[in-house]
C-alpha positions in Angstrom: -38.9 -29.9 63.3 -38.1 -33.6 62.7 -37.7 -34.7 59.2 -39.7 -37.7 57.8 -36.7 -39.9 57.9 -36.1 -39.1 61.7 -39.8 -39.6 62.5 -39.7 -43.0 60.7 -36.6 -44.0 62.7 -38.2 -42.8 65.9 -41.4 -44.7 65.3 -39.4 -48.0 64.5 -37.2 -47.5 67.6 -40.4 -46.9 69.7 -42.1 -50.1 68.3 -38.9 -52.1 69.1 -38.9 -50.9 72.6 -42.5 -51.9 73.0 -41.7 -55.3 71.6 -38.8 -55.7 74.0 -41.0 -54.7 77.0 -43.5 -57.3 75.9 -40.8 -60.0 75.9 -39.6 -59.0 79.3 -43.2 -59.0 80.7 -43.8 -62.4 79.2 -40.3 -63.6 80.8 -41.3 -62.1 84.0 -44.6 -63.8 84.1 -43.0 -67.2 83.2 -40.4 -66.8 86.0 -43.2 -66.1 88.5 -46.1 -68.5 87.2 -43.9 -71.6 86.5 -42.5 -72.0 90.0 -46.0 -71.5 91.5 -47.3 -74.1 89.3 -44.5 -76.3 90.3 -45.4 -75.9 93.9 -49.1 -76.6 93.3 -48.1 -79.8 91.4 -45.6 -80.9 94.2 -48.2 -80.7 96.9 -51.1 -81.9 95.0 -50.0 -84.8 92.4 -47.6 -87.4 91.9 -47.4 -86.8 88.2 -45.1 -84.1 87.1 -47.5 -82.3 84.9 -45.9 -78.9 85.5 -43.4 -79.9 82.8 -45.9 -79.5 79.9 -46.7 -75.8 80.5 -43.1 -75.1 81.3 -42.0 -76.6 78.0 -44.7 -75.1 76.1 -44.4 -71.6 77.4 -40.8 -72.0 77.5 -40.7 -72.7 73.7 -42.9 -69.9 73.0 -40.6 -67.6 75.1 -37.6 -68.8 73.1 -39.3 -68.1 69.8 -40.4 -64.7 71.1 -37.0 -63.8 72.0 -35.7 -65.1 68.6 -38.1 -62.7 67.0 -37.4 -59.6 69.2 -33.6 -59.9 69.2 -33.2 -60.8 65.4 -32.0 -64.4 65.6 -33.2 -66.5 62.5 -32.2 -69.9 62.3 -32.9 -70.2 58.5 -32.1 -66.6 57.1 -29.6 -65.4 59.5 -29.4 -62.3 61.5 -30.4 -58.9 59.8 -31.6 -60.9 56.7 -34.7 -58.7 56.4 -32.5 -55.4 56.5 -30.0 -56.6 53.9 -32.9 -57.6 51.6 -34.6 -54.3 52.0 -31.2 -52.5 51.3 -30.6 -54.7 48.3 -34.1 -53.9 46.8 -33.7 -50.2 47.5 -30.2 -50.1 45.9 -31.8 -52.0 42.8 -34.6 -49.3 42.6 -32.2 -46.4 42.2 
């Protein structure tokens, strides 16, 4: 029988795996759709409009990766975990 602590760790790990899976699905879609849009743009228009969805979606993808892999420009890596540990320590 799993303890409550182990169950919590398992659920957090499972959630993180789902988030990473979501990111990789998003990345795969980006890598498939943007080149197709580029081809459509190349054959149909003289204006390079494909840059706008590529940059917009690319920025969203970068922000998604930063969230998933724990990179935070302002607070640093693992800031949330450090604060939780600090508050838990203060409560004892």
